[in-house]
C-alpha positions as CSV (number, residue, x, y, z in Angstrom):
1,X,77.8,129.3,96.7
2,X,80.6,127.0,97.6
3,X,83.7,127.3,95.5
4,X,86.2,124.7,94.4
5,X,89.1,123.7,96.5
6,X,91.5,125.6,94.1
7,X,89.4,128.7,94.1
8,X,89.2,128.7,97.9
9,X,92.9,128.3,98.3
10,X,93.5,131.1,95.9
11,X,91.0,133.4,97.6
12,X,92.5,132.6,101.0
13,X,96.0,133.4,99.7
14,X,94.8,136.7,98.3
15,X,93.0,137.7,101.5
16,X,96.0,136.7,103.7
17,X,98.3,138.6,101.3
18,X,96.1,141.7,101.6
19,X,96.2,141.5,105.3
20,X,99.9,141.0,105.4
21,X,100.5,144.3,103.5
22,X,101.6,146.7,106.2
23,X,99.5,149.6,104.8
24,X,96.4,147.5,104.7
25,X,97.1,146.0,108.1
26,X,97.5,149.5,109.6
27,X,94.3,150.8,108.1
28,X,92.3,147.7,109.1
29,X,93.7,147.7,112.6
30,X,92.8,151.4,113.0
31,X,89.2,150.4,112.1
32,X,89.2,147.7,114.8
33,X,90.1,144.5,113.0
34,X,92.5,142.1,114.8
35,X,94.6,141.5,111.7
36,X,97.1,139.1,113.3
37,X,94.3,136.9,114.6
38,X,92.5,137.0,111.2
39,X,95.7,136.0,109.4
40,X,96.2,133.2,111.9
41,X,92.6,132.0,111.5
42,X,92.7,132.1,107.7
43,X,96.2,130.5,107.5
44,X,95.0,127.6,109.8
45,X,91.9,127.2,107.6
46,X,94.1,127.0,104.5
47,X,96.5,124.5,106.1
48,X,93.6,122.4,107.1
49,X,92.2,122.4,103.6
50,X,95.6,121.4,102.2
51,X,95.9,118.6,104.7
52,X,92.4,117.3,103.9
53,X,93.1,117.4,100.2
54,X,96.3,115.4,100.6
55,X,94.4,112.8,102.7
56,X,91.7,112.6,100.0
57,X,94.3,112.1,97.3
58,X,96.0,109.3,99.2
59,X,92.6,107.6,99.6
60,X,92.0,107.8,95.9
61,X,95.3,106.0,95.4
62,X,94.4,103.4,98.1
63,X,90.9,102.7,96.8
64,X,91.9,100.6,93.7
65,X,94.5,98.7,95.8
66,X,91.9,98.0,98.5
67,X,89.3,97.0,95.9
68,X,91.7,94.4,94.4
69,X,92.5,93.1,97.9
70,X,88.8,92.7,98.6
71,X,88.2,90.9,95.3
72,X,91.1,88.5,95.9
73,X,89.9,87.8,99.4
74,X,86.4,87.3,98.2
75,X,87.4,84.8,95.5
76,X,89.6,82.9,98.0
77,X,86.9,82.8,100.6
78,X,84.3,81.6,98.1
79,X,86.6,78.9,96.9
80,X,87.2,77.7,100.4
81,X,83.5,77.8,101.4
82,X,82.4,76.2,98.1
83,X,85.0,73.5,98.5
84,X,83.7,72.7,101.9
85,X,80.1,72.4,100.5
86,X,81.5,69.8,98.0
87,X,83.4,68.0,100.8
88,X,80.4,68.0,103.2
89,X,78.2,66.7,100.4
90,X,80.8,64.0,99.7
91,X,80.8,63.0,103.4
92,X,77.0,62.7,103.3
93,X,76.8,61.3,99.8
94,X,75.9,63.7,97.1
95,X,72.7,61.8,96.3
96,X,71.4,61.6,99.9
97,X,68.9,64.1,101.2
98,X,71.6,65.7,103.5
99,X,74.0,65.9,100.6
100,X,71.5,67.5,98.3
101,X,70.5,70.0,101.0
102,X,74.0,71.2,101.5
103,X,74.5,71.5,97.7
104,X,71.2,73.5,97.5
105,X,72.6,76.0,100.1
106,X,75.2,77.1,97.6
107,X,72.9,76.9,94.6
108,X,70.2,79.0,96.3
109,X,72.6,81.9,96.9
110,X,72.0,83.4,93.5
111,X,68.7,81.9,92.3
112,X,66.9,81.9,95.6
113,X,65.3,78.9,97.3
114,X,61.9,79.3,95.6
115,X,63.2,79.4,92.0
116,X,63.4,76.2,90.1
117,X,66.8,74.9,89.1
118,X,68.0,75.8,85.6
119,X,67.6,72.7,83.4
120,X,70.7,71.4,81.8
121,X,71.1,72.3,78.1
122,X,69.5,69.9,75.7
123,X,71.2,68.0,72.9
């Protein structure tokens, strides 16, 4: 079962500390464990986890900023495109077939081309 980040860091610290104890290191070396290589491997794994955690936290901070940037750019782009629809319809004449067609392009984005237009509210 995978443990949490904090539990894993704590466990690695405990194992590294155990291996760094000279009495434990001597006993384990005598049994055939390469203690120095194991300490290096576990320390590198811990450092990698710490680095990945810092990167993840930075992305958490950046996400709302990037979301706001996207929303602002989306609104500006929509206004630009929508304004061009109005301008093009104006060039054609809003009551001409071409003018109505360009206006329908924008209108059909949400309702779809096969749905009837929403009638204006009654008196």
